[in-house]
Structure formats: structure tokens, C-alpha cells
N, C-alpha and C positions, 0 to 999 in steps of 0.2 A: 540543647545547644542548635543556636543555625549552625548547616554546614560552611567551610570556610569557601571563600570563592575561590579562591586558588589553587585549594590542593585538591579539589574533587571530594565527592563523600566518601567519609572513613565509616558510616554505616548506615545498612540496608534505608532505602530514604521511599514513601511513596510520592505519589504526584502532587501537587500545589496546585493551589485552588487557577492559582494565574493561566497555568498548564491547562487547565481544562478549559478554561473560555478562553482561549489561544483558539481550542482546536473546534469550537461552535463556527467560524470563520467553515470549514472543513465542508459542513451542511450545507451551505450557500453553494462552494465551490462543489461537490459531488453532485447535489441538484440541474448546475450551470453544465456540466457535462453530459449529465444523463439527456436531459433535455434537448439538448443540442445533438445530441443524436438519434432522438425518436426523430427532431424536427425536419431535421436534413441527413438522411440515413444516407451513404456515396463513402466508397472507397477511402475519398481526400479526406472527409467530413473525420473519418474511423482517425487515420494517422495523424490527422489534428489535434487529437483528442484524448492520442497515445504524445501525444508532446506534453499537451497539457497537463493531465495526470501526470507524467512522470518528473517536470517540472514542479509542481504544487508538490507530490511526493518527497522532492528533494528536500524541499523546504523543511516540510513537517520535522523530518530526520532531523533533519542536523540542527534543528531547533532546541530538538533532545538531546540530542548532542551536547548542547550550550548549556542545556536547563539543569542534566547532569552532573556540571563543574560548577556550576555556578549556586549561590542562595539566593533562591528564590523570595525569599520572606524580605528580602532588601529592595527598597521601590525605584534604586536605580536598571536593577536587573527587570520587575515590571514592568517596570517605561521600554527596556528593551525587548522585551515579548510585545505587547501591545503596537507597536510601532511596526513588528515584525507583523501580526493580524493585522493592519493595517493596511500594510502592502500586500500582503496575502488577499484581502478584501478588494484591495482597488483590481488586481490581478482578475480576481474572480471575475470582476460586473464584466472586466472585455474577454469573454469569452463567449462567443467564436472571433469579437470584431479584432481580436491581437491579429486576423490573416487580412483584418481591413487597414482602417487607418485609425485602429488603435494600437501600429504593432510598439510604437514608439511608450507609450506608458509603460504596456505589460511586463518591457526588458526594463527598460528602469527601473518598475518598479520590483522583479527581480532581482535584478545585479544588485542595486540597492537594498533588499536584503539580506541579500548573502554578504556582500565587500562592508556594511554595516555593521551587521553581529560579529564578522569575524575578526575585524578590526578592534570592539570592542573586549571581546576575550584574548586579543594579540595583550589588552592595558590590561585587566583585572588577570590574565598569566604569569605575566613579568617576574621574572625571575626564577620562577618553575622549570622545572624539564619539560614542562607541558607547551612554554611557551613558542617553541618552535613549530608545533601544530597549526594554530591560525594566520602562520606567519607561512606556510604553506599552502593555506590556502589560499590567501589573498592572490597571491601570486598564480596560482591556476583558478580562482575565480577572474582574474585582469586576462587571463588566454583566452578563458571560453567569453568572456563578455565579447572580443572584439567581432569572434564570430558570430554572437550573439545579433551585435549590430549591423552586422553584414547583414542577415537576415530582414531587419528592418530597411534597411536599405536595397535590397533586391526586389525585381518588380514579379509578378507573380507566384500563387500561392503556392506552386511546386518547388520553387526555386527556395523559399521561405521555409516549408517543411524538412527540405532536405540540408538546409542551414544550420537551423533550431537540433534537427539530429545531430548535427554534427557536433552543436554546441552542449548538446545534455551529454553525448558518447565523451568529451572533453570531462562535463564536473562527475559524470558514475564511475568513471576508470580514474581516476586521481588518487578515490581512497583506495584500489584495487589495488596498486601502483606504488601506495604509501608514499604519495604526495612527491614524492622527488624533487628538488629543488636545488639548482648549483651553488654551491657554498654552503647549505642546511642537511644533503644527503635525503634522503627515504626515511618517510617517522616509523619509530621502535614500540614494541609493545609496552618499554615502562616508560612511557607517553602519555599513556593511558589509566583512568582509574577508574574505572567503570561501574555502575552500580545495576545489578543483576536483575533488581526486587523491582526498583526503580522505571526501568527500561522494558521489561517483562507487562510492567501495567501497564505501561505508555500502546507499545502494540496491542495490548486487547482493547485497549481505550479508546480504540483508532479503529478496528473492526467492532465493536458495536456500535461506534456513530455511523459505522458503511452502510450495518445493517439496520438500523433504526432509518438512515436516509434513505435506503431500498421500503426499506416499506413505509413508510410518508406519502413518499412520491406514489407508491403501488394504487397508495389507498387513495390519495388526490385524482389518480386517473379513472379510477372507479368510481369513486363520487362524481366526474363527468362523463362517467357513460350511460347507455341505458337501464342500467342495473337489469337485464332478463338472466337467464338461466344461464346463458352461455358467460356474459362478462364473470357475474361469480364462479361461474367454475373456475375460470382464469383467475380470478382474481385468487379464491383461495386456493390454486395450487400456487400459483405467485407466494400468497404465504406460509404452504406448506415447507417449500420448498426454501426459503431461507430460511425458516426456524431451524430447519435441521442441519443448515453452513452453519447458525451458533452452535448446533450444537456438535453436529462433529469438529470446531475448533475449538470451544473451551474446551470439552468432554474427553479429550486430548493433546490434542495439538501444542498446546506450552506449557501442561501441565508443570515440567521442570526446566521452563529456559533461562530462572531466573538463575539459579544451580548454574548449571550449564556456564553462565557467560562468566558469575564469578566463580569459576576454580577453571576458565581458558586460561590456557598460555599465551591467548592472545585473544584478547575477548575483541579490542576493536573488530577485528578480521571475521569474528564469530557472530558477533550484534551485523557487521553488516550482508553475513547472508543471509543473517534472520531480516534484514532490513530488506532486500531485494526479494524476497521467496512472499514475504509481506504484500509487498506492494503487486506483489502476481495474485496471489485471495484478493487483495483489495479492488481489483482489476475485477473478478470473476464476481465478487460481489454486486462491481459496478452493473457488467454485465448481462446480470439473472434478473436486475432492476428491469433492465429493455427489454429482455426480453418477456417479460412479464409484462410491459406496457405494448411488446408489440402484439401479444396472444390478447390482452383488453380493445386494442383497437382493429383484429381484426379476427375475434377467436372464431371463426368458421371459413376463414379464408384461404387463398390460393394455396395448394398444396406443392412447396416448391425446396430445391435445397438451400436455397435462401433464409429460406425461414427455419428448417434444419439448424443451419449454420447459427442464425438470431438468438434463437432460442435456447441450444442445446452450449452454444460456445461460454456463455456463464457457467455454472454448474464446473461445467468439466475444466476451466480454466481456474478453479477453486480450489477444485482435485489435484491435477498438477502442482500449484501452487504448494497444495501441503504438501503433497508426496517431494517437494522438491525441498523444503522447510525438512522436512524428517530425515531425507536422506542426506543434507549439507551438514543441518546443526547437529541432527543426533545421531549420526550415521544409522539409520533406520530404517526400513522399506517396508511401507504395512500391505501385503499382497492383496487383501482387497479392494484396497481402494482401486491402485492398479487394475483391477481383475472389474471394477467399476469402470474406468475408464476408456479399456477399452470394451469393453460391452458396449457400451455406447458408440465409440464407434463405427465398429462392428455394423450397429443397427440402424447407421446412418443411412445408409441405401433405403433402406423401407422404412424408415421414417419419413424420406423427402412425398413418401407418396400418403401420407397422414395430416390431418388438419391441425394450424397448432397449436390447439389445447391437447392433444395424442401425442404431438414431441412434450411439450412440460410437463406432461404426466409421465414421457418418461427420461425426462431432468429430474426432477422430482420422485421417482424414485430411486435414480440411483443412486443420489444422496440420502436419502434412507436407506435399502440397505447399507451404505457404508456405516452408518451411524448404529442400526441393530450390530454389525458387526466388531465395532469398536466397543458393544455392553457384555456382547459378549465372550471377547476375546480377555478384555480387562481381568474374567477370575482366573482361565487360564493361564496367564500369565503372570500374574499376581507374586507365586513362588521361584519365577525367574531371574535370573540381572538383565535387567528392561533400560534400554541404551537410552530413555527418556530418564534415567530418574539421575545422571551425570554417576553413576557411580561404575570404579575402575572394573573392568573386566574384558570378558570377549566379548565383541561384535554378535549378534543374533537379530536377524532379519526375520520376527515373526511370519505366520501364514495368513 
């Protein structure tokens, strides 16, 4: 039987076809972000890319919450998701032109997605305790919308970056604070009925999407290169790194997220932590692809601290995201993951004297070591109380 539109899932559900269709637009989105950073590397471009990534992630995350409560087999819900997809595509087309003459289109699409989706959710959820959720959301999006449009009216990229960063801070802080609204109060845990299996699957699908886009972009960059020994080495190093990013995520990171969400006292807050940490990991994957393209561009190029940052920051950001995810969601610190991050930071001054290919090898080696330790430690902790399992028991911090 299809899920009730208003009451949320009563049984674990899997992703629907329309959700997978919706994800396709983000392949284009991530490609536009990476291409922009490779073509125009600068601090301002980096800040703009962060704003774009945060805006797109917030659309994807909140749309998942909507599909977790709605029956995606209903044509009206499918039309809603397709409209969100179209708005996201319009935003992606205007990357990076949103900081030029397309700011109004970008912001209108962003706010139109959130306000439209949230208004329809309010209609669907009327008469249930969850009805207050979208009503609070409407109030907060109207608040942040004033700042978004102030950024549109601002003259100069620096002012627009600051105003849009403030608008995103409002959007992201709303759920952390419980979406407080006068007369409605803060959101309560009983307003949320989340399906851990569905949300876990959606996170895994987006990670696969980000990894796939990185491989495709790197392969295309390699196709356009001279394809000599140095280029081939850079391509293989990037592919190797992406493979082990996949390994470290799927082998251990989300093994029991679904159970953890289903059994949490406050599933929404737990899922919010999972979302924020997945955002960091997605950023790491995106930066890994950019580092690979930099190696392909100049495999034996200039030895500098800038190259170390550009090439190593991707794997390091991913590993930091994984550590935060394990600590905030599962109460576990994986020490070999922490050791890999510290080792890369300690070796960075030495790496600044190495060519880009050698720096890429350091990043690939760090991810590989983490994956190997994940394999060897699984057997050792199999008989212990595993914090990832969701079982009650004392917290453990395996080495």
C-alpha cells in the first residue's frame, strides 16, 4: 500500500523513481561548481563556490525530508519534485553568473523552491501534529528571503557574498534552533516521523552521485590532455583516491545509520547532524576532483604551498567529514582516521617542496591507509559492543 501523504512512512521505504530522477540535476550542478573553481581559482571564487554548494545541498536535504513524509507514487507529489528539479536546474545554469547579472534568477529559483515546497507540505500535513513544521519553515524562509534579495540589490561581489552567507546562516540555523516562531514555539520531536532506511539510502545515493561526477569530470579532463606518462599517472592517482573514498564511506561509515535514526529519541536532530557531516564529505569529494584536474593541468608543475592545499584538501576534508559524522551520530572516534589527517598536516611543509603528482600520491596513500585499517579492525571489534550498531551499551572509541 502507498504511504499516507500526511502521516509519514509507517514502514521503512526505499527511494522512489522520481527521487532518483531528481538527483540527476545535481550531476550537472557539481560539474558546474568544479569547472568554475578550476577555470577561475581565487579566494573570491572559493567563497562563491561554498555559497553555491550550501544552497544546493539545502534544497536536496529539505526535498528529502518532504519525500520522506509524502507518497511519491502520487502524481501531484511527482509534479512537485519535478518542479523542484527544474528550479534547481535553473540555479545550476546560473553558476557562477549568479554573482553577475543573473542574481535575481538564482535567488528567485532558490526561494521559489523552498517556499513552494513548504507551502504544499503545509497543505498536505494539515490536521496533523506535523502541520506546524512547514508553517514554521515558511516564516523562516520569508525572513532569510529578505537578506537573499538584499544580496541581489548589493553592488559588488564582496557585499553579495557576505549577504548571501548571512542568508544561508539563517536557513541553516533554523532547524538547529527548532524553527522558533511566535505563537507556534519550537519544533518538537513528535512532529517528525522519519524513515531511517529511506534517508540512509538517499545519503548513499548522493555520495555515489558525487563520486561518479568526479570520475566523469576527471576522465573528460584526461581525454583533453596530452595523455602522456605524467597525465596518465595523475589520472590514475585521482581514480585511485576516488575508489578508496568510496571504500571508506560504504564499508564502514553508514553501516547502521538507518537503525540509529529509527531508534533515536530525536530523529530529526540526529538526521540533521548526518546531513551537515555528509555536506562536508561531499565537499571533500568535489575538492578531490578539482585537485585531480589540477594535477592533470600541471603534473610536474610549480612546487608551492598552494598546490599542497589544492590537492590535499579534498581527501582531508572528506576524512574530517567522516570523523565528525562518526562522533556526532554514533559517538565513535576512529583513531586511524584521525592519525591519517594529522600525518598529512604534519607532512604538508615537506609536500610543499614536491611536484603536484607526489602531493597527490600522499593524499591517495592517506585514504588507502584508512581503508586498510577499516578492513583489519572490523574483525577485531566484531565481538565488542560497536557504537555504530545502534545497540545500548557504553561508548567505545576503537583505536
